[in-house]
C-alpha positions in Angstrom: -1.8 81.5 24.4 -0.9 77.9 23.8 -2.6 77.0 27.1 -5.7 78.7 25.8 -5.7 76.6 22.6 -5.2 73.4 24.6 -8.0 74.3 27.0 -10.4 75.2 24.2 -9.4 71.9 22.4 -10.1 69.9 25.5 -13.6 71.5 25.9 -14.4 70.7 22.2 -13.3 67.1 22.6 -15.3 66.7 25.8 -18.4 68.2 24.1 -18.0 65.8 21.2 -17.8 62.8 23.5 -20.9 63.9 25.5 -22.8 64.4 22.2 -21.8 61.0 20.9 -22.8 59.3 24.1 -26.2 61.1 24.1 -27.0 60.7 20.4 -25.2 57.6 19.0 -27.7 57.1 16.2 -27.4 60.7 14.9 -23.6 60.3 15.0 -23.7 57.1 12.9 -26.1 58.8 10.4 -23.7 61.8 10.1 -20.8 59.5 9.4 -22.7 57.6 6.8 -23.6 60.8 5.0 -20.0 61.9 5.0 -18.9 58.5 3.5 -21.6 58.5 0.8 -20.6 62.1 -0.3 -17.0 61.1 -0.8 -15.8 62.1 2.6 -15.4 65.8 1.4 -15.7 67.0 5.0 -12.5 65.3 5.7 -10.7 68.2 3.9 -11.9 70.6 6.6 -9.9 68.8 9.3 -6.6 70.5 9.8 -3.4 68.5 10.1 -2.1 68.8 13.6 1.2 67.0 12.9 4.1 67.7 10.6 3.9 66.5 6.9 6.2 63.4 6.5 7.2 64.6 3.0 8.7 67.7 4.5 10.8 65.8 7.1 14.5 65.2 6.5 15.6 61.7 5.4 18.7 60.1 6.9 20.3 56.8 5.8 21.8 54.5 8.5 24.2 51.7 7.4 25.5 48.8 9.6 28.0 46.2 8.3 26.6 42.5 8.7 29.0 39.6 8.5 27.9 36.9 6.0 27.1 33.4 7.3 28.9 32.0 4.3 32.0 34.2 4.6 34.3 31.1 4.5 32.8 29.6 1.4 33.9 30.9 -2.0 32.0 30.7 -5.3 34.7 28.3 -6.5 33.8 26.0 -3.6 30.2 26.0 -4.6 30.9 25.2 -8.2 33.5 22.5 -7.6 31.9 20.9 -4.5 30.9 17.2 -4.2 28.4 16.0 -6.8 25.4 13.7 -6.3 24.0 10.6 -8.0 20.5 9.8 -9.2 19.0 6.3 -8.7 16.0 4.6 -10.3 14.8 1.0 -10.1 12.5 -0.8 -12.4 11.9 -4.3 -13.9 13.1 -5.6 -17.2 10.3 -6.1 -19.8 10.3 -8.8 -22.4 10.2 -6.3 -25.3 12.9 -4.0 -23.9 15.7 -2.8 -26.1 18.8 -1.2 -24.5 17.6 2.2 -25.5 14.0 1.8 -24.2 15.2 0.3 -20.9 17.7 3.0 -20.2 15.2 5.7 -21.2 12.7 4.3 -18.7 15.5 4.4 -16.0 16.2 8.0 -16.8 19.6 7.4 -18.5 20.6 9.5 -21.4 23.8 7.8 -22.5 24.1 6.4 -26.0 27.5 4.8 -25.2 25.9 2.7 -22.4 23.1 1.5 -24.8 25.8 0.5 -27.3 27.8 -1.4 -24.7 24.7 -3.4 -23.6 24.0 -4.2 -27.2 27.6 -5.3 -28.0 28.5 -7.1 -24.8 27.5 -10.8 -24.6 27.3 -10.9 -20.8 25.2 -7.8 -20.7 22.8 -9.0 -23.3 22.5 -12.4 -21.6 21.8 -10.8 -18.2 19.4 -8.1 -19.3 17.8 -8.3 -22.7 14.6 -10.5 -22.8 14.8 -11.3 -19.1 11.4 -10.1 -18.1 10.8 -9.5 -14.4 14.4 -9.1 -13.4 15.0 -6.1 -11.1 17.4 -3.5 -12.5 18.8 -0.3 -10.9 20.5 2.6 -12.6 22.9 5.1 -11.0 23.5 8.2 -13.0 25.3 11.6 -12.8 23.3 14.8 -12.5 23.5 15.0 -16.3 21.9 11.5 -16.6 25.1 9.7 -17.8 25.3 6.1 -16.6 27.6 5.4 -13.6 26.4 1.9 -12.6 23.7 -0.4 -13.9 22.8 -3.4 -11.7 20.5 -6.3 -12.3 19.6 -8.9 -9.7 17.8 -12.2 -9.9 17.5 -15.5 -8.1 16.7 -19.0 -9.3 13.8 -21.1 -8.0 14.4 -22.8 -4.6 17.8 -21.0 -4.4 19.3 -19.4 -1.3 21.6 -17.2 -3.4 21.0 -14.4 -5.9 23.1 -13.2 -8.9 24.1 -9.6 -9.1 25.4 -8.4 -12.5 26.8 -4.9 -12.7 27.9 -2.6 -15.5 30.2 0.1 -14.3 31.7 3.1 -15.9 35.2 4.3 -15.0 37.5 6.7 -17.0 34.9 6.7 -19.8 35.0 2.9 -20.2 32.5 0.2 -19.2 33.2 -3.1 -17.6 31.1 -5.9 -16.0 31.1 -7.7 -12.7 29.2 -10.9 -11.8 28.6 -11.8 -8.1 26.8 -14.7 -6.3 25.5 -13.6 -2.9 23.2 -15.1 -0.2 19.6 -14.0 -0.1 18.2 -12.4 3.0 15.0 -13.8 4.4 12.4 -11.4 5.8 8.7 -11.3 6.6 5.7 -9.3 5.4 2.3 -8.8 6.9 -0.7 -8.4 4.6 -4.5 -8.9 4.4 -7.6 -8.1 2.5 -11.4 -8.1 2.4 -13.5 -10.1 -0.1 -15.7 -7.8 -2.1 -16.1 -9.6 -5.4 -13.6 -12.5 -5.5 -10.6 -13.8 -3.7 -8.1 -12.9 -6.3 -9.5 -9.4 -6.7 -8.9 -9.0 -2.9 -5.4 -10.4 -3.1 -4.6 -8.1 -6.1 -5.9 -5.1 -4.1 -3.6 -6.1 -1.3 -0.6 -6.4 -3.7 -0.2 -10.0 -2.5 2.1 -12.1 -4.7 0.4 -15.0 -6.6 2.7 -17.5 -4.9 1.5 -16.5 -1.5 -2.2 -16.4 -2.5 -1.9 -19.9 -3.9 -0.3 -21.2 -0.7 -3.2 -19.7 1.3 -5.7 -21.5 -0.9 -3.8 -24.7 -0.5 -3.7 -24.5 3.3 -7.4 -23.8 3.7 -8.6 -25.9 0.7 -10.1 -28.7 2.9 -11.9 -26.2 5.2 -13.1 -23.5 2.7 -14.8 -23.9 -0.7 -13.1 -21.0 -2.4 -15.3 -21.5 -5.5 -18.7 -21.3 -3.8 -18.4 -20.5 -0.1 -16.8 -17.1 -0.1 -19.0 -14.2 1.0 -18.7 -10.4 0.6 -17.1 -9.2 3.8 -14.9 -12.3 4.4 -11.4 -11.3 5.3 -7.9 -12.7 5.7 -4.6 -11.7 7.2 -1.3 -13.4 6.8 2.4 -13.4 7.3 4.7 -14.6 4.6 8.4 -14.9 3.9 10.3 -12.6 1.5 13.6 -13.2 -0.3 15.6 -10.0 -0.4 18.7 -8.9 -2.2 20.5 -5.6 -1.3 17.3 -4.6 0.6 15.0 -5.2 -2.4 12.5 -8.0 -2.5 13.3 -10.5 -5.3 10.7 -13.1 -4.5 8.6 -14.7 -1.8 9.0 -17.9 0.2 6.7 -19.8 2.4 3.3 -18.7 3.9 4.2 -18.5 7.6 0.8 -18.0 9.2 -2.7 -17.0 8.2 -6.2 -16.4 9.5 -9.3 -16.5 7.3 -12.7 -15.4 8.5 -15.3 -17.1 6.2 -19.0 -16.7 6.8 -18.6 -16.1 10.5 -16.1 -18.9 11.1 -12.4 -18.3 11.7 -9.7 -20.7 10.3 -6.1 -20.6 11.4 -2.8 -21.9 10.0 0.7 -21.7 11.4 3.8 -23.2 9.8 6.0 -24.9 12.4 9.3 -26.8 11.9 11.0 -27.8 15.2 14.4 -28.2 13.5 15.9 -28.2 10.0 16.0 -32.0 10.3 12.3 -32.3 11.0 9.5 -32.1 8.4 7.4 -29.0 9.0 3.6 -28.8 8.8 0.7 -26.4 9.3 -1.1 -26.3 12.6 -3.8 -24.1 14.2 -2.7 -21.9 17.1 -3.7 -24.6 19.6 -1.1 -27.0 18.0 -3.7 -29.2 16.3 -2.7 -30.3 12.8 -5.0 -29.8 9.9 -2.5 -31.0 7.3 -3.2 -34.5 5.8 -0.9 -37.0 4.4 -2.0 -36.2 0.9 -2.8 -32.9 -0.7 -6.3 -32.4 -2.2 -5.5 -32.6 -5.9 -2.5 -33.3 -8.2 -3.6 -30.3 -10.4 -4.2 -26.9 -9.0 -7.5 -25.1 -9.7 -9.1 -27.6 -12.0 -12.5 -29.4 -12.3 -13.4 -33.0 -12.3 -14.4 -34.0 -15.9 -15.1 -37.6 -15.1 -15.5 -39.0 -11.6 -14.8 -42.4 -10.1 -18.0 -44.1 -11.3 -19.7 -46.0 -14.1 -19.6 -44.2 -17.5 -19.6 -44.7 -21.3 -15.9 -44.8 -22.4 -15.3 -41.8 -24.6 -13.2 -43.8 -27.2 -14.5 -47.4 -26.9 -18.2 -46.3 -26.4 -18.7 -49.1 -23.9 -20.4 -48.9 -20.5 -17.7 -49.6 -17.9 -16.4 -48.5 -14.5 -14.1 -45.5 -14.5 -11.5 -46.5 -11.9 -9.9 -43.1 -11.5 -10.7 -39.4 -11.7 -10.2 -37.2 -14.8 -9.2 -33.7 -14.1 -9.6 -31.2 -17.0 -6.8 -28.7 -17.4 -5.0 -26.9 -20.2 -2.1 -28.6 -22.0 1.1 -28.2 -20.0 -0.5 -27.5 -16.6 1.9 -28.7 -13.9 1.1 -32.0 -12.2 2.3 -32.7 -8.7 2.5 -35.8 -6.5 -0.2 -35.8 -3.8 2.1 -37.3 -1.2 5.7 -38.4 -0.4 6.8 -41.5 -2.1 9.0 -43.5 -4.5 8.6 -43.4 -8.3 8.2 -47.0 -9.3 7.5 -46.3 -13.0 7.9 -43.3 -15.4 7.4 -43.9 -19.1 4.9 -45.0 -21.7 2.2 -47.6 -21.1 -0.6 -48.7 -23.3 -3.7 -46.4 -23.2 -2.2 -44.4 -20.3 0.3 -42.8 -22.6 3.0 -41.1 -20.6 2.3 -42.3 -17.0 3.9 -42.2 -13.6 3.4 -44.6 -10.7 4.3 -43.6 -7.1 4.5 -45.9 -4.1 3.5 -44.0 -0.9 4.0 -46.9 1.5 1.3 -48.7 3.5 0.2 -50.3 0.2 -0.8 -46.9 -1.2 0.0 -46.1 -4.8 -1.0 -43.2 -7.1 -1.1 -43.1 -10.9 -0.8 -40.0 -13.1 -1.6 -40.7 -16.8 -1.9 -39.0 -20.3 1.0 -36.6 -19.4 2.5 -34.4 -22.0 5.9 -34.7 -20.3 7.5 -36.6 -17.4 9.8 -34.6 -15.0 11.0 -37.5 -12.8 12.8 -40.8 -13.2 12.1 -44.2 -12.0 13.6 -44.8 -8.6 13.5 -41.1 -7.6 12.2 -40.0 -4.2 9.5 -37.2 -4.4 7.9 -35.1 -1.7 4.3 -34.0 -1.4 3.5 -31.3 -3.8 6.6 -31.8 -6.0 6.1 -31.3 -9.7 6.4 -34.6 -11.6 5.1 -33.8 -15.1 2.5 -31.8 -17.1 -1.1 -32.3 -18.3 -1.4 -33.7 -21.8 -3.5 -36.1 -24.0 -1.1 -38.9 -24.7 -2.5 -42.5 -25.0 -6.3 -43.0 -25.1 -7.4 -39.4 -24.5 -9.8 -37.1 -26.5 -8.5 -33.9 -24.9 -6.0 -32.6 -22.5 -6.6 -33.8 -18.9 -5.0 -35.8 -16.1 -6.2 -39.3 -15.3 -5.5 -39.8 -11.6 -5.8 -43.1 -9.7 -5.4 -44.1 -6.1 -4.8 -47.8 -5.4 -4.8 -49.6 -2.1 -3.0 -53.1 -2.3 -3.5 -52.9 -6.0 -7.2 -52.1 -5.9 -8.5 -48.8 -7.4 -10.3 -46.6 -4.9 -12.0 -43.2 -5.3 -8.9 -40.8 -5.3 -10.7 -37.8 -3.9 -12.3 -39.8 -1.1 -8.9 -41.4 -0.2 -7.2 -38.0 0.0 -10.0 -36.6 2.2 -9.8 -39.5 4.5 -6.0 -39.6 4.8 -4.5 -39.2 8.2 -3.5 -35.8 9.6 0.1 -34.9 10.7 1.2 -35.7 14.2 0.4 -33.0 16.9 3.1 -30.9 18.5 5.4 -32.9 20.6 5.8 -32.1 24.3 9.4 -31.1 23.8 8.5 -28.6 21.1 5.4 -27.2 22.9 7.1 -24.1 24.5 8.8 -23.1 21.2 5.5 -23.6 19.3 3.5 -21.5 21.8 5.9 -18.6 21.6 5.7 -18.6 17.9 1.9 -18.9 17.9 1.5 -16.0 20.3 3.7 -13.6 18.3 1.9 -14.6 15.0 -1.5 -14.3 16.6 -0.7 -10.7 17.7 0.5 -9.8 14.2 -2.6 -11.2 12.5 -5.0 -9.6 15.0 -3.4 -6.2 14.4 -3.8 -6.7 10.6 -7.5 -7.7 11.1 -8.1 -4.6 13.3 -6.6 -2.4 10.6 -8.8 -4.0 7.9 -11.9 -3.5 10.1 -11.0 0.1 10.7 -10.5 0.8 7.0 -13.7 -1.0 6.1 -15.7 1.3 8.5 -14.3 4.5 7.3 
């Protein structure tokens, strides 16, 4: 009988298949009607298999060994702890509480210690810009507070630490050597040079050096164009792996209005005086820098004029450079200070002998930072802009004399001799350095172009 049912079922299935193949559209219509009517016809189909709810249920258990069978809860609770670190810079208006709060420290005892300890106050409070790092427990109690700083033109940095042990704080002061490293950077001029250097997070000290190096080749006030770009390598001064400051500009490339300018710092040995060259080894650095005051304007040139005080028509035998009171003044070249003091209408004035019968004069200073008989190097700070003597406002009166005769200072600086070219003995060393710097600067330029085109 079972065989009969199976045979009949096979015939029914075969007939359904033949019907579906012969009338596919009718079959689709029938299925649609069934779905739209709630699929009531489905209840007419008998269940050919057993009902799962009527089947017996059996539970199977297998023991599985824990991967942490050797670790107890006590071990997890009493295991080694961890420390939290955060670094920031001290601000001029910081109090111990506000500084620690910004560093993620919740420890009133630490704030009280900084306030009461003279060394801690001297190293931290009011010392804007100093780098400070806090190490805390998971509950944000202070473990160690470290502040680092370095003086100008120093090869060492000072590390002052506050440490907590057995619930008490103590201090430690150390003097350690700075580590010198290098950084690669670059930017594209879109509105101004300093907007581009800010966008590249370039330190002001490095930006200013780049302007100095290319000042006699690029007019940074009027000649920059949108799309001009620069790449450079500069020196960093690091302490405990953190950058505390910047050093010298090592190399740079500036593309201005379709023309490329190059600069590479080269010093054959510590005994030699270094200078900037292009990658071919030709020097573009002159004996005198362009101006004794950075980023200023000429308020009275080397020419005939009406004297602002005496109201007489006379020759102005120097150049007046307008600048705010206190602006640093630097010597334009190496030389010997032959006079530093007060003199008639010049007020506070400095005379520097540069050899070859060349002498420069810096007058109306608010302060004098060198003494008579001192040796100074090109670019050294010697005083500050003021209005002492016969002056109606803060400015620097700058003179250039040849054999005692006043000459146009800016013309004399522009016509000064360039540094000597690379010697034959140093050529191989220079070429190796130039090749490595050229590759680095080219990579930076390529990256700038790629980003600009995206």
